[in-house]
C-alpha positions in Angstrom: -22.9 28.3 -21.4 -20.1 26.3 -23.1 -17.8 29.3 -22.6 -17.8 28.4 -18.9 -15.4 25.5 -19.7 -12.5 27.9 -20.3 -12.8 29.7 -17.0 -10.8 27.2 -14.8 -7.9 27.7 -17.2 -8.3 31.4 -18.0 -8.9 32.8 -14.5 -5.7 31.4 -12.8 -3.7 32.4 -16.0 -4.9 36.0 -15.7 -4.3 35.9 -11.9 -0.7 34.8 -12.5 -0.1 37.6 -15.0 -1.5 40.2 -12.6 0.6 39.2 -9.6 3.7 39.0 -11.8 3.5 42.8 -12.2 3.4 43.5 -8.4 5.6 40.7 -7.2 7.9 43.0 -5.2 4.9 44.2 -3.1 4.8 41.1 -1.1 1.9 41.8 1.2 -0.3 43.0 -1.7 0.6 40.0 -3.8 0.0 37.6 -1.0 -3.5 39.0 -0.2 -4.5 39.4 -3.8 -3.5 35.8 -4.5 -5.7 34.6 -1.7 -8.6 36.5 -3.1 -7.9 35.2 -6.7 -7.7 31.6 -5.4 -10.9 31.8 -3.5 -12.8 33.4 -6.4 -11.5 30.8 -8.8 -12.6 28.0 -6.5 -16.1 29.5 -6.2 -16.5 29.9 -9.9 -15.2 26.4 -10.6 -17.6 25.1 -8.0 -20.4 26.9 -9.9 -19.3 25.3 -13.2 -19.1 21.9 -11.5 -22.7 22.2 -10.3 -23.8 23.3 -13.7 -22.2 20.2 -15.4 -23.5 17.9 -12.7 -27.1 19.1 -13.2 -27.1 20.0 -17.0 -24.5 17.6 -18.5 -21.2 17.9 -20.3 -20.0 21.3 -21.6 -18.1 21.3 -24.9 -16.3 24.5 -26.0 -15.1 24.7 -29.6 -12.4 27.4 -29.6 -12.7 29.9 -32.4 -16.0 28.4 -33.5 -14.1 25.6 -35.3 -16.2 22.5 -35.0 -14.8 19.3 -33.6 -12.7 17.5 -34.6 -11.0 20.3 -36.6 -10.5 22.8 -33.9 -9.3 23.0 -30.3 -11.9 21.5 -28.0 -12.4 21.7 -24.2 -14.6 19.1 -22.7 -16.0 19.8 -19.3 -17.5 16.5 -18.4 -18.2 15.4 -14.8 -14.9 13.6 -14.4 -12.9 16.6 -15.6 -14.8 19.1 -13.5 -14.6 16.9 -10.4 -10.8 16.8 -10.7 -10.6 20.6 -11.5 -12.7 21.4 -8.4 -10.4 19.2 -6.2 -7.4 20.9 -7.7 -8.8 24.3 -6.7 -9.6 23.2 -3.2 -6.0 22.2 -2.8 -4.9 25.5 -4.3 -6.9 27.5 -1.7 -5.3 25.6 1.2 -1.8 26.0 -0.3 -2.1 29.7 -1.0 -3.1 30.3 2.7 -0.2 28.0 3.9 2.4 29.7 1.7 3.1 32.8 3.7 3.9 30.7 6.8 6.2 28.4 4.8 8.0 30.8 2.4 10.4 33.6 3.2 9.4 37.1 1.8 12.3 36.8 -0.7 10.9 33.5 -2.0 7.4 34.9 -2.2 8.7 37.9 -4.2 10.5 35.7 -6.7 7.3 35.0 -8.6 6.0 32.2 -6.4 2.4 33.2 -6.9 2.8 33.6 -10.6 4.2 30.1 -11.0 1.5 28.8 -8.5 -1.3 30.1 -10.7 0.3 28.9 -13.9 0.5 25.4 -12.4 -3.2 25.5 -11.5 -4.0 26.7 -15.0 -1.9 23.9 -16.6 -3.3 21.1 -14.4 -6.9 22.3 -15.1 -6.2 22.5 -18.8 -4.9 18.9 -18.8 -8.1 17.7 -17.2 -10.3 19.7 -19.6 -8.7 19.3 -23.0 -10.4 17.2 -25.6 -7.4 16.4 -27.8 -4.1 14.7 -27.3 -1.8 17.5 -28.7 -3.3 20.0 -26.3 -2.9 17.5 -23.5 0.8 17.7 -24.4 0.6 21.5 -24.4 -1.0 21.7 -21.0 1.5 19.2 -19.6 4.3 21.6 -20.8 2.5 24.5 -19.1 2.3 22.8 -15.8 5.8 21.5 -16.1 7.3 24.9 -16.9 5.5 26.3 -13.8 6.8 23.4 -11.7 10.3 24.1 -13.0 10.0 27.6 -11.6 8.6 26.3 -8.3 11.2 23.5 -7.7 14.2 25.9 -8.0 12.7 28.4 -5.7 15.2 28.5 -2.8 18.8 27.4 -2.7 21.2 24.6 -1.8 23.1 22.0 -3.7 20.6 19.2 -3.0 17.7 21.2 -4.4 19.7 22.1 -7.5 20.7 18.4 -8.0 17.1 17.2 -7.7 15.8 20.0 -9.9 18.1 19.0 -12.7 17.0 15.4 -12.4 13.4 16.4 -12.4 13.8 18.6 -15.5 15.7 16.0 -17.5 13.3 13.2 -16.8 10.3 15.4 -17.8 12.1 16.6 -20.9 12.7 13.1 -22.1 9.1 12.0 -21.4 7.8 15.1 -23.2 9.8 14.4 -26.3 8.5 10.8 -26.3 5.0 12.1 -25.8 4.9 14.4 -28.8 6.6 11.7 -30.9 3.9 9.2 -29.9 1.1 11.7 -30.8 2.7 11.9 -34.2 2.6 8.1 -34.5 -1.0 8.0 -33.6 -1.9 10.8 -36.0 -0.2 8.9 -38.9 -2.5 5.9 -38.2 -5.9 7.5 -37.4 -5.5 10.9 -38.9 -6.6 12.9 -35.9 -5.5 14.0 -32.4 -9.1 14.7 -31.2 -9.8 12.1 -28.5 -13.4 11.5 -29.5 -12.6 11.0 -33.2 -9.5 8.9 -32.4 -11.7 6.7 -30.2 -14.0 6.3 -33.1 -11.4 5.6 -35.7 -9.3 3.2 -33.6 -12.2 0.7 -34.0 -11.9 0.8 -37.8 -8.1 0.5 -38.1 -6.9 -2.9 -39.3 -3.4 -2.6 -37.9 -4.2 -3.5 -34.3 -0.6 -4.5 -33.5 0.6 -1.0 -34.4 -2.1 0.6 -32.3 -1.2 -1.6 -29.4 2.4 -0.5 -29.7 1.3 3.2 -29.8 -0.8 2.5 -26.7 2.1 1.1 -24.8 4.2 4.1 -25.7 1.5 6.4 -24.4 1.3 4.4 -21.3 5.1 4.7 -20.9 4.8 8.5 -21.1 1.9 8.7 -18.6 3.5 6.1 -16.3 6.6 8.2 -16.1 4.5 11.3 -15.1 2.5 9.1 -12.6 5.5 7.3 -11.1 4.4 3.7 -12.0 6.9 0.9 -11.4 9.7 0.8 -12.6 9.5 4.5 -13.6 9.0 5.9 -10.1 12.7 6.1 -9.2 12.9 9.8 -10.0 10.0 11.0 -7.8 10.7 10.9 -4.0 13.6 13.3 -3.6 12.6 16.0 -6.2 9.3 16.2 -4.4 10.8 16.9 -1.0 13.7 19.2 -2.0 11.6 22.4 -2.5 9.6 24.3 0.1 6.8 22.3 1.8 4.0 24.2 0.0 5.6 23.3 -3.3 5.9 19.7 -2.2 2.2 19.7 -1.3 1.3 21.0 -4.8 3.5 18.5 -6.5 2.4 15.5 -4.4 -1.3 16.3 -4.6 -1.5 17.2 -8.3 1.3 16.3 -10.7 1.2 12.5 -10.5 -2.6 12.6 -10.6 -2.5 14.2 -14.0 -0.5 11.2 -15.2 -3.1 8.8 -13.7 -6.0 10.8 -15.2 -4.3 10.6 -18.6 -4.1 6.8 -18.3 -7.7 6.6 -17.2 -9.0 8.8 -20.0 -7.0 7.3 -22.9 -7.3 3.7 -21.9 -11.0 3.8 -21.3 -11.8 6.0 -24.3 -9.3 5.3 -27.1 -7.1 2.3 -26.3 -9.7 -0.3 -25.2 -9.2 -2.5 -28.3 -6.7 -4.9 -26.6 -7.9 -5.1 -23.0 -6.5 -8.6 -22.5 -3.0 -7.4 -23.1 -2.8 -3.7 -21.9 -5.1 -3.9 -18.8 -3.6 -7.2 -17.7 -0.2 -5.5 -17.8 -1.6 -2.7 -15.7 -2.6 -5.2 -12.9 0.9 -6.6 -12.6 2.5 -3.2 -12.7 0.0 -1.9 -10.1 1.0 -4.8 -7.7 4.7 -4.0 -8.2 4.1 -0.3 -7.8 2.4 -0.9 -4.4 5.1 -3.2 -3.2 8.1 -1.1 -4.1 6.4 2.1 -2.9 5.8 0.8 0.6 9.2 -0.7 0.8 10.6 2.8 0.2 8.3 4.3 2.8 9.3 1.9 5.6 13.0 2.0 4.7 13.7 5.7 5.5 13.8 7.9 8.6 13.1 11.1 6.7 9.5 12.0 7.4 9.2 13.9 4.1 10.5 10.9 2.2 8.1 8.6 3.9 5.1 10.7 2.6 6.7 11.1 -0.8 7.2 7.3 -1.1 3.6 6.8 -0.1 2.6 8.6 -3.3 3.8 5.5 -5.2 1.5 2.8 -3.8 -1.4 5.1 -4.1 -0.7 5.3 -7.8 -0.7 1.5 -7.8 -4.2 1.4 -6.2 -5.5 3.7 -9.0 -3.8 1.7 -11.7 -5.3 -1.5 -10.2 -8.8 -0.2 -10.8 -8.1 0.7 -14.5 -6.5 -2.7 -15.0 -9.5 -4.6 -13.6 -11.7 -2.5 -15.9 -15.2 -2.9 -14.5 -17.7 -0.2 -13.5 -17.0 -1.0 -9.8 -13.2 -0.9 -10.1 -13.3 2.3 -12.1 -15.5 4.0 -9.5 -12.9 2.9 -6.9 -10.1 4.5 -9.0 -12.0 7.8 -9.3 -13.0 7.9 -5.6 -9.4 7.0 -4.6 -8.0 9.6 -7.0 -10.0 12.4 -5.4 -9.3 11.1 -1.9 -5.5 10.9 -2.6 -5.3 14.4 -4.1 -6.7 15.8 -0.9 -4.9 13.7 1.7 -1.5 14.0 0.0 -1.9 17.8 0.1 -2.7 17.4 3.8 0.2 15.2 4.6 2.8 17.2 2.8 1.6 20.4 4.6 1.7 18.5 7.9 5.2 17.0 7.5 6.4 20.4 6.3 5.1 22.0 9.5 6.5 19.1 11.6 10.0 19.4 10.1 9.8 23.2 10.6 8.9 23.1 14.3 11.3 20.2 15.0 14.1 21.8 13.1 14.8 18.5 11.3 13.1 16.0 9.1 15.1 13.1 10.6 12.7 10.9 12.6 15.6 9.8 14.9 16.1 13.3 16.2 12.4 13.9 17.1 10.4 13.0 20.2 7.6 14.4 22.3 6.4 17.0 19.8 2.8 16.3 20.8 3.5 17.9 24.2 4.2 21.2 22.4 2.0 20.9 19.4 -1.0 18.7 20.3 -3.2 19.9 17.4 -0.5 19.2 14.8 0.1 15.8 16.3 -3.5 14.7 16.3 -4.1 16.1 12.9 -1.2 14.0 11.6 -2.5 10.9 13.4 -6.0 11.3 11.8 -4.4 12.0 8.4 -2.4 8.7 8.7 -5.6 6.8 9.3 -7.3 8.4 6.3 -4.3 7.6 4.1 -4.2 4.0 5.2 -7.9 3.5 4.5 -9.2 2.8 8.0 -13.0 2.7 8.1 -15.0 4.9 7.7 -12.6 7.3 6.1 -12.3 8.2 2.4 -9.4 5.9 1.7 -11.5 2.9 2.8 -14.3 3.8 0.4 -12.1 3.8 -2.6 -10.2 0.7 -1.6 -13.4 -1.2 -0.8 -14.6 -0.6 -4.4 -11.2 -1.6 -5.8 -11.2 -4.8 -3.8 -14.8 -5.5 -4.7 -13.9 -5.1 -8.4 -10.8 -7.4 -8.0 -12.8 -10.1 -6.2 -15.5 -9.9 -8.9 -13.0 -10.6 -11.6 -11.2 -13.2 -9.5 -8.0 -11.1 -9.4 -7.0 -12.5 -6.0 -3.3 -11.7 -6.3 -3.7 -7.9 -6.7 -6.3 -7.9 -3.9 -3.9 -9.5 -1.4 -1.1 -7.1 -2.4 -3.5 -4.2 -1.9 -4.5 -5.3 1.6 -0.9 -6.0 2.6 0.2 -2.6 1.2 -2.5 -0.8 3.2 -1.1 -2.3 6.4 2.4 -1.3 5.5 1.3 2.2 4.6 -0.3 2.5 8.1 2.9 1.2 9.7 5.1 3.7 7.9 2.9 6.6 8.9 2.3 5.6 12.5 6.1 5.3 12.9 6.2 9.1 12.5 3.5 9.6 15.1 5.0 7.2 17.7 8.6 8.2 17.3 8.2 11.9 16.5 5.2 13.0 18.4 4.8 10.5 21.2 7.4 10.1 23.9 9.3 12.4 26.3 9.8 16.1 25.6 13.3 16.7 24.3 13.5 20.5 24.1 11.5 23.7 24.5 10.2 24.9 21.2 11.5 28.2 19.7 8.8 30.8 20.2 8.8 31.9 16.6 8.5 28.4 15.3 5.8 27.5 17.8 3.6 30.4 16.6 4.2 29.7 12.9 3.6 26.0 13.5 0.2 26.6 14.8 -0.7 28.8 11.9 0.6 26.1 9.5 -1.9 23.6 11.0 -5.0 25.6 9.9 -5.0 25.1 6.1 -4.1 21.4 6.7 -6.9 21.1 9.2 -9.4 22.5 6.7 -8.3 20.1 4.0 -8.3 17.2 6.4 -11.9 18.0 7.4 -13.0 17.7 3.8 -11.1 14.4 3.5 -12.9 13.0 6.6 -16.2 14.3 5.2 -15.5 12.5 1.9 -15.4 9.3 3.9 -18.1 9.6 6.6 -20.4 11.3 4.2 -19.7 8.9 1.4 -23.5 8.5 0.7 -23.5 12.1 -0.5 -20.5 11.8 -2.8 -20.6 8.2 -4.1 -23.6 8.5 -6.4 -21.7 11.2 -8.4 -18.6 9.0 -8.6 -20.8 6.1 -9.6 -22.4 8.1 -12.4 -18.9 9.1 -13.6 -17.8 5.4 -13.8 -20.9 4.5 -15.7 -20.2 7.4 -18.1 -16.5 6.3 -18.6 -17.4 2.7 -19.3 -19.6 3.8 -22.2 -17.2 5.8 -24.5 -20.0 6.5 -27.0 -21.5 9.1 -24.6 -18.2 11.1 -24.7 -17.9 10.7 -28.5 -21.4 11.8 -29.1 -21.2 14.8 -26.9 -18.0 16.1 -28.6 -18.7 15.2 -32.2 -22.5 15.9 -31.8 -23.5 12.8 -33.7 
């Protein structure tokens, strides 16, 4: 059964190769991609249920025993995030035909799309640091293809910025892996976690840990490394923005969560205290960006940043309660960011602009789109009983339990400002007097665009109102993460 672990990586990879050969037959490619995405989701769901009921799956590639060979570890944390990734993928593949031109679809969009899903899934599943780097590069190469899909000087400028930032962080990543290997003699996460406890050079290990954090913080857009994120995320097509906003920064957050609970937990007083201060600054500067712009796409893009701050807060507090809050918020944020990027993409399309000052009364023409956006804004801000509230409640409980009053106050204030930034779009863009009659073609497409976003939003709402169904699983993941020996034993079979 351990061979199941490779399916979330292999299936989208094969799908991407198949659609590459028929990319000029747009209708066939589009329909086949929908089938592949749904089948992949169903298979991943089956693997998730198997892991939930039977325990962690460990695949030793080529029958090379860990730690000597490549290892894929399908534990409950990894499979939860892979399942969430594929849920977002299904919504995006149904949204894409309404958002992309046929020319953009034919230029290998679906191939890059599946390669991105494969890379993200691989990053969640890999059991060693070097292959984490490899899967980072796979998802980044796919994202390079997606971000340049289209035209315009602004898109080219932001694409160059995005590529250069990620090239620099990738070079630092592989260099830092080499530093760690020189100290502990392995890149296998389980064995590295074991050997870190035996190394006498704790100062060197702490330096390596900080370098790893720098790399992952760049990917995750933690303060002060968030400066590159907002505009590259809004320059491509809305469906690409949704994929980026929902998935890419979350891989960085996952990497911090995995490495600093498993490997680098030897100097918690230094590293995790640093996380708390950076989390507070990330929240503050993220919401400042969100309330300072009138571009609706930028407002949503800036709201990625405080969400990363919330997740980092839980890792910094480093208790079972706070870690459960981080994981719940991570799953919630992946889904709701996908929803919001799809909705603002649809809003900008039907309005003919993304400038909030030029919109008014859209709800008179598009009531479904308007109320979906309003509900999504409440979910994002963490209004009870939605999923954002459940994650934040656990984070605040964890903060109060450790007497981290400062970060709790910043988190509460940030939540209010997030709500303010989103409600501005609803009040100024959707509410008010009608300003023009919609273009018939846009009106029809706008309604179709709302369907995938509505499906994702329904799941997000269910994640909140049905928290008693989901939270026990999240709680068991946090208990598992706080005991690294379970992971080590499952991989090294000790």
